[in-house]
C-alpha positions as CSV (number, residue, x, y, z in Angstrom):
1,M,91.7,80.6,83.0
2,F,92.5,79.8,86.8
3,Y,95.0,82.6,86.9
4,L,92.6,85.1,86.1
5,F,90.9,84.8,89.8
6,P,93.9,85.8,91.8
7,L,94.8,88.3,89.0
8,L,91.3,89.9,89.6
9,T,91.6,89.7,93.2
10,V,95.2,91.8,93.3
11,S,93.6,94.2,90.8
12,I,90.5,94.7,92.8
13,W,92.6,95.3,95.8
14,A,95.0,97.5,94.0
15,G,92.3,99.9,93.1
16,N,90.8,99.7,96.6
17,A,94.3,101.1,97.8
18,I,92.9,104.3,95.3
19,V,89.7,104.3,97.1
20,N,91.4,104.6,100.2
21,K,93.5,107.8,99.0
22,L,90.2,109.7,97.6
23,S,87.7,108.6,100.2
24,F,89.9,110.8,103.1
25,S,88.8,113.9,101.0
26,V,84.7,113.2,101.0
27,I,84.2,110.9,104.1
28,D,85.4,110.2,107.4
29,P,87.9,107.2,107.9
30,G,85.4,105.6,110.9
31,A,82.4,106.3,108.7
32,I,83.5,104.5,105.5
33,S,85.4,101.7,107.6
34,F,81.6,101.2,109.1
35,Y,79.9,101.3,105.8
36,R,82.0,99.0,104.1
37,W,81.5,96.3,106.4
38,F,77.8,97.0,106.8
39,F,77.1,96.8,103.1
40,A,79.3,94.0,102.6
41,M,77.2,92.0,105.3
42,L,74.1,93.5,103.6
43,V,75.2,91.6,100.5
44,L,76.2,88.3,102.0
45,T,73.2,87.8,104.2
46,P,70.8,86.2,101.8
47,F,73.6,83.9,100.9
48,V,75.1,83.2,104.2
49,L,72.6,83.7,107.0
50,R,70.8,80.5,106.8
51,S,74.0,78.6,107.1
52,V,75.1,80.5,110.0
53,V,71.8,79.9,112.1
54,R,71.8,76.2,111.0
55,N,75.1,75.9,112.3
56,W,75.2,78.3,115.3
57,S,75.9,75.5,117.7
58,V,78.9,74.8,116.2
59,I,79.7,78.5,115.8
60,R,79.0,79.7,119.4
61,P,82.0,78.3,121.1
62,Y,84.2,80.5,118.6
63,I,82.7,83.6,119.1
64,A,85.4,85.2,121.1
65,K,88.1,84.2,118.7
66,L,86.0,85.2,115.7
67,A,85.5,88.8,117.7
68,F,89.3,89.1,118.0
69,L,90.0,88.1,114.4
70,A,87.1,90.9,113.4
71,L,89.0,93.3,115.5
72,L,92.7,92.6,113.8
73,G,91.4,92.0,110.2
74,M,88.3,94.2,109.8
75,V,88.8,96.9,112.5
76,L,92.0,97.8,113.1
77,N,93.6,96.9,109.5
78,Q,90.9,98.6,107.4
79,S,90.6,101.7,109.7
80,L,94.2,102.2,109.7
81,G,94.4,102.2,106.2
82,Y,91.9,104.8,105.9
83,F,93.4,107.2,108.6
84,A,96.8,106.5,107.0
85,A,95.5,107.8,103.4
86,A,95.9,111.6,104.7
87,T,99.5,111.5,104.8
88,T,100.8,108.8,102.2
89,T,100.3,107.8,98.8
90,A,98.5,104.8,97.4
91,T,101.9,103.5,96.0
92,N,103.4,103.4,99.3
93,M,99.9,101.6,100.9
94,A,100.6,99.0,98.3
95,L,104.3,98.5,99.0
96,I,103.8,98.4,102.4
97,I,101.1,96.2,102.7
98,S,102.8,93.8,100.4
99,L,105.3,93.0,103.4
100,V,102.5,91.2,105.1
101,P,103.5,87.5,103.6
102,L,106.9,88.2,105.0
103,I,105.7,89.4,108.4
104,S,103.4,86.1,108.4
105,M,106.6,83.9,108.1
106,F,108.1,85.6,111.2
107,L,104.8,85.0,113.2
108,S,104.5,81.6,112.4
109,V,107.6,80.6,113.9
110,P,106.3,81.4,117.8
111,L,102.4,81.1,116.7
112,L,102.7,78.0,114.4
113,G,106.1,76.1,115.4
114,K,107.4,76.8,111.8
115,R,111.1,77.0,111.2
116,L,112.4,80.0,109.2
117,L,114.8,78.9,106.2
118,P,117.9,80.8,105.1
119,L,116.0,82.1,102.1
120,A,113.3,83.8,104.2
121,I,116.4,85.6,106.3
122,V,117.6,86.8,103.1
123,G,114.6,88.1,101.6
124,A,113.5,89.4,105.0
125,V,116.7,91.9,104.9
126,L,116.2,92.8,101.5
127,S,112.9,93.6,101.7
128,L,113.7,95.8,105.2
129,A,116.5,97.5,103.0
130,G,114.1,98.6,100.0
131,L,111.4,99.8,102.5
132,V,114.1,102.2,104.5
133,L,115.3,103.5,101.0
134,M,111.6,104.2,99.9
135,L,110.5,105.6,102.9
136,S,113.6,108.0,103.3
137,H,113.2,108.8,99.6
138,G,116.4,108.0,98.7
139,D,118.6,109.1,101.6
140,I,118.9,107.3,104.8
141,S,120.0,110.5,106.6
142,N,116.3,112.1,105.9
143,L,115.0,108.8,107.8
144,A,117.3,109.6,110.7
145,A,116.7,113.3,110.9
146,Q,112.6,113.6,110.1
147,G,111.2,109.9,110.7
148,I,108.5,108.3,108.5
149,T,105.5,110.1,107.7
150,Q,102.3,109.3,110.3
151,G,100.7,107.4,107.3
152,D,103.4,105.2,106.5
153,A,103.7,104.3,110.1
154,L,99.9,103.3,110.6
155,L,100.3,101.1,107.6
156,L,103.1,99.2,109.1
157,V,101.0,98.8,111.9
158,A,98.2,97.7,109.6
159,A,100.5,95.2,107.8
160,F,101.6,93.6,111.2
161,V,97.9,93.4,112.3
162,Y,96.9,91.8,109.0
163,A,99.9,89.2,109.4
164,L,98.9,88.2,112.8
165,Y,95.4,88.1,111.5
166,C,96.3,85.6,108.7
167,V,98.7,83.5,111.3
168,L,95.9,83.1,113.8
169,L,93.4,81.9,111.2
170,K,95.8,79.1,110.4
171,R,96.4,78.7,114.1
172,W,92.9,78.4,115.4
173,Q,91.5,75.9,112.6
174,M,88.0,76.5,113.5
175,P,85.4,74.0,111.8
176,L,83.7,76.6,109.6
177,S,83.2,77.4,106.2
178,N,85.0,80.3,104.6
179,W,82.0,82.4,104.5
180,Q,80.5,81.5,107.8
181,S,83.7,82.9,109.2
182,V,83.9,85.9,107.1
183,Y,80.3,86.4,107.6
184,V,80.3,86.3,111.6
185,Q,83.6,88.2,111.7
186,G,81.6,91.0,109.5
187,V,78.7,91.2,111.8
188,L,80.9,91.8,114.9
189,A,83.2,94.1,112.9
190,V,79.9,96.1,112.2
191,L,79.2,96.3,116.0
192,M,82.7,97.5,116.9
193,L,83.0,100.2,114.5
194,T,79.4,101.5,115.0
195,P,81.3,103.9,118.1
196,M,83.5,105.1,115.2
197,L,80.7,105.9,112.9
198,L,78.8,107.8,115.9
199,S,82.3,110.0,116.9
200,S,82.8,111.0,113.4
201,E,81.7,114.3,111.4
202,R,81.3,113.4,108.0
203,V,79.2,110.4,108.0
204,G,76.5,111.2,105.2
205,I,76.7,109.2,102.2
206,T,76.9,111.8,99.3
207,T,77.4,111.3,95.6
208,E,81.0,111.6,95.8
209,S,81.6,109.0,98.7
210,L,78.7,106.3,97.6
211,P,81.0,104.9,94.9
212,L,84.0,104.8,97.2
213,I,81.9,103.1,99.8
214,M,80.4,100.7,97.2
215,Y,83.4,99.5,95.8
216,A,85.2,98.8,99.3
217,A,82.0,97.1,100.4
218,I,81.3,95.0,97.0
219,P,84.3,94.2,95.1
220,A,87.0,94.6,97.6
221,S,85.1,92.8,100.2
222,V,83.0,90.4,98.4
223,I,84.3,89.6,95.3
224,A,87.8,89.6,95.7
225,P,87.7,87.3,98.5
226,W,85.8,85.1,96.6
227,C,88.1,85.0,93.7
228,W,91.0,84.8,95.9
229,L,89.4,81.5,97.3
230,Q,88.9,80.2,93.9
231,G,92.7,80.6,93.2
232,I,93.8,78.9,96.1
233,E,91.1,76.0,95.4
234,R,92.7,75.6,91.7
235,L,96.0,76.7,92.0
236,G,97.1,75.9,95.6
237,A,97.9,78.7,97.9
238,D,101.9,78.9,97.1
239,R,101.0,80.1,93.4
240,T,97.9,82.3,94.3
241,A,100.2,84.1,97.0
242,M,102.6,85.1,94.3
243,F,100.2,87.1,92.8
244,M,100.0,89.7,95.7
245,N,103.6,90.8,94.5
246,L,101.7,92.4,91.5
247,M,99.6,94.6,93.7
248,P,102.0,97.6,94.2
249,V,102.7,97.5,90.4
250,I,99.2,97.9,89.4
251,T,98.5,100.1,92.0
252,A,101.4,102.5,91.0
253,G,100.0,102.6,87.6
254,I,96.4,103.3,88.5
255,A,97.5,106.1,91.0
256,S,100.0,107.5,88.5
257,V,96.9,108.1,86.2
258,M,93.9,108.6,88.6
259,L,96.0,110.6,91.4
260,G,99.0,111.8,89.3
261,E,101.4,110.3,91.6
262,Q,105.0,110.4,90.4
263,L,107.3,107.6,90.9
264,A,111.1,108.6,91.7
265,V,114.1,106.5,91.5
266,Y,114.0,105.4,95.1
267,H,110.2,104.4,94.5
268,Y,111.6,102.0,91.4
269,I,114.8,100.7,93.3
270,G,112.9,100.5,96.8
271,G,110.1,98.9,95.4
272,S,111.9,96.2,93.4
273,M,113.8,95.4,96.7
274,V,110.8,95.1,98.8
275,L,108.9,92.9,96.1
276,A,112.2,90.7,95.5
277,G,112.7,90.0,99.1
278,V,109.0,89.1,99.6
279,A,109.3,86.6,96.6
280,L,112.7,85.5,97.7
281,A,111.4,84.6,101.3
282,Q,108.1,82.7,99.9
283,R,110.5,80.2,97.7
284,K,110.7,76.7,98.8
285,P,113.8,74.8,98.3
286,K,112.9,71.5,96.6
287,P,113.0,68.2,98.3
288,I,116.4,66.2,98.1
289,H,114.6,63.6,95.6
290,Q,113.8,66.3,93.3
291,Q,117.3,68.1,93.5
292,L,118.8,64.7,92.6
293,A,116.6,64.1,89.8
294,T,117.6,67.4,88.1
295,A,121.3,67.1,88.8
């Protein structure tokens, strides 16, 4: 039953890729970015505000770091995804974002002092080759001649930004609970996103945009993180992280039904290479004593 927590999380996040794609036609990216975190914080306030106020003396010295994290994870990462929706597919969104664990490994070398294992290098090469195959639509000469779409480029930046966010969370190790950290970051993100809302044209919440905003705000921003934390607590970070590899598969299935996105051979081959590379890079060799025991 514990495996349902990460499975539900990736299913919700897969649905959020569909929301990103659908939202572009009914509301401006800057507006939905703002509403997402505004309503998420509105839901969390009754549960978290008292704790934040009570521990404000502990939280206050970390405001600058929390603001930078909010900028990375809740402003840039999310907004880039909404802007990318105009020129890419939901399937590509999920596949490119699935590179986050791999990028995080490489950023952990200078920022956390970790050492890259040979499997990580092999996995990175395999994932990169799969990504090139997918983005070139199966013909690498297309990539050289035309480049990648603006949406795919924005998603690559978003993946890097979110990977940096994840690594900095580990590096800074602030003495706050997960929900205190999320709440303060969310409030700061709402403040940062206000200028984007004011500069947007389609800002009205309509019958078409309301379900999309609410899905992004509550299931994707509140329920999914809670389930993810439950999975980490019960299964461990490594086993939980492996479920991220399912997100592109689930997204592709939903996108084919709801958006009519067709998968070509290069999607299957390139996508499989990306996911296999990420999975390979995340594998850890057994300790010497375990290897001897199984020999």
